[in-house]
C-alpha positions in Angstrom: 21.0 15.6 5.4 20.8 16.6 1.8 19.4 16.0 -0.6 20.1 13.8 -3.8 18.2 13.3 -6.9 19.8 9.8 -6.9 18.6 8.8 -3.5 15.4 10.7 -4.0 15.2 8.2 -7.4 16.3 5.0 -5.8 13.7 5.4 -2.9 10.5 7.0 -5.1 11.2 3.6 -7.6 10.6 1.6 -4.8 8.0 3.1 -3.1 6.0 2.8 -6.3 6.5 -0.4 -7.2 5.6 -1.7 -3.4 2.6 0.9 -3.2 1.2 -0.9 -6.7 -1.3 1.9 -6.8 -1.6 1.6 -10.7 -2.4 -2.3 -9.2 -5.1 -1.1 -7.3 -7.2 0.1 -9.4 -10.0 -3.0 -9.3 -10.0 -2.3 -5.4 -10.8 1.5 -5.5 -13.5 1.1 -8.1 -14.6 -1.9 -6.4 -14.4 0.1 -2.6 -16.0 3.3 -4.4 -18.9 1.7 -6.0 -19.8 -0.3 -2.2 -18.9 3.7 -0.5 -20.4 6.0 -2.9 -16.9 8.1 -2.8 -14.0 8.1 -2.3 -11.9 10.8 -0.6 -8.8 11.4 -2.6 -7.4 14.4 -0.4 -7.9 12.7 3.3 -6.9 9.2 2.1 -3.9 10.4 0.3 -3.1 12.7 3.9 -3.7 10.4 6.1 -1.4 7.4 3.8 1.2 10.7 3.8 1.2 11.2 7.5 1.4 7.5 8.4 4.3 6.3 6.9 6.4 9.7 7.7 5.6 9.3 11.0 7.0 5.5 10.6 9.5 6.9 9.1 11.0 7.8 12.1 9.1 5.3 15.0 7.8 2.8 13.4 11.3 0.3 15.0 10.3 1.8 18.3 6.7 1.4 18.3 7.4 -2.1 17.4 9.2 -2.8 19.7 7.6 -1.5 22.5 5.2 -3.3 21.6 6.9 -6.0 21.6 6.9 -7.1 18.4 9.8 -6.9 15.3 9.9 -5.8 11.7 9.7 -9.5 10.7 6.8 -10.7 12.6 4.7 -7.1 11.1 5.7 -8.3 7.6 4.7 -11.2 7.7 0.9 -10.1 9.4 1.6 -7.9 6.2 1.4 -10.1 3.5 -1.6 -11.8 4.9 -3.4 -8.8 4.8 -2.6 -8.9 1.1 -2.6 -12.5 0.9 -6.9 -12.5 1.5 -7.3 -9.0 -0.8 -5.5 -11.1 -3.5 -7.9 -13.5 -3.1 -11.0 -11.8 -2.8 -9.5 -9.7 -6.4 -8.8 -13.4 -7.9 -12.2 -15.0 -7.0 -14.2 -12.5 -6.6 -15.0 -12.9 -2.9 -15.8 -10.4 -0.4 -13.4 -11.2 2.8 -13.5 -7.4 4.2 -16.5 -6.2 5.1 -17.2 -2.8 6.4 -21.1 -1.9 6.7 -20.7 1.2 9.1 -18.2 3.3 6.8 -19.4 5.7 5.0 -15.7 6.4 2.7 -13.9 3.9 2.4 -10.8 6.5 2.3 -8.8 6.0 4.4 -9.7 2.0 5.8 -9.2 0.4 3.5 -6.7 3.0 1.2 -5.5 4.9 2.9 -4.1 1.9 5.8 -3.3 -0.8 4.5 -3.3 -0.7 0.9 -1.4 2.9 0.1 0.0 2.8 4.3 0.1 -0.9 4.5 2.7 -3.6 5.6 5.1 -3.7 3.2 5.5 -0.5 2.7 5.9 0.2 6.5 8.8 -2.9 6.8 10.3 -1.2 3.2 10.8 2.4 4.7 12.7 0.8 7.9 14.5 -0.8 5.7 15.0 2.2 3.1 15.8 4.0 6.2 19.3 2.3 7.2 20.2 3.0 3.7 19.0 6.1 3.2 19.2 9.8 4.0 15.2 10.7 5.3 15.2 14.2 4.3 14.9 12.3 0.4 12.8 9.4 1.1 10.4 11.5 2.6 10.6 13.8 -0.7 10.1 10.1 -2.4 6.8 9.7 0.0 5.5 13.2 -1.2 6.8 12.2 -5.1 4.7 8.8 -4.7 2.0 11.1 -2.5 1.2 13.1 -5.3 0.9 9.9 -8.3 -1.2 8.1 -5.6 -3.3 11.4 -5.8 -3.8 11.4 -9.2 -5.0 8.0 -9.8 -7.4 8.0 -6.7 -9.0 11.6 -8.7 -9.1 9.7 -11.4 -10.5 6.1 -10.6 -13.7 6.4 -12.2 -11.7 7.7 -15.4 -10.2 4.8 -15.8 -13.1 2.9 -15.1 -15.0 3.8 -17.7 -11.9 3.5 -19.9 -11.4 0.7 -19.3 -15.3 -0.9 -19.0 -16.5 -3.5 -16.7 -14.9 -6.5 -18.7 -11.7 -5.1 -19.0 -11.3 -4.3 -14.4 -12.1 -8.0 -14.3 -9.4 -9.3 -16.1 -7.3 -6.6 -14.5 -8.0 -7.2 -11.5 -7.7 -11.0 -11.7 -3.8 -10.3 -13.5 -3.2 -7.5 -10.5 -4.2 -9.9 -7.9 -2.6 -13.1 -8.8 0.2 -10.3 -9.0 -1.1 -9.3 -5.6 -0.6 -12.9 -4.8 2.9 -13.1 -5.2 3.9 -9.9 -3.6 2.4 -11.6 -0.1 4.0 -15.3 -1.1 7.7 -13.1 -1.2 7.1 -11.1 1.7 5.7 -14.1 3.2 8.9 -16.2 2.2 11.4 -13.7 3.1 10.7 -12.7 6.5 9.3 -16.4 7.6 12.4 -17.7 8.2 13.7 -14.6 10.6 10.7 -15.7 13.1 12.2 -19.0 13.6 16.2 -18.4 13.9 
């Protein structure tokens, strides 16, 4: 286990693309409007814990309950698909009336540490040292925290119309990610 700057940069960029915290700003703004607040620290810490734990025991947990990584990824693609539909069509499929905060569900899981992130972590574990992946997770969580903390400022900067446009654009991007995640994993279910 040796820290390798090249590995850290590579894994950080891969996780940043998969987590896509910038693309979730419209969802964050919507959740903040519905729930009144987002506990940035809590969401960031919980997401980091989920990712690190899953990095080490994710595959064993899935095997224990009889789920392979491909099935997990396909299920995650459905979650992303429905989130994308909410963003594009302006409808609500996810309803959580009991929660006073959206910090853990759906922000920490599945928006930040969702099926796409977890599947990616399992793939990265096969290619890179765990210590470099952990450093990359921490770097991404710092970025996530910054975006969560400044979501109100981002909302004011963009305005309602700007957020509407961004929400739909990123909804289409999220839909494309969901389709790609589904397509790249569904074949393995039938082999």
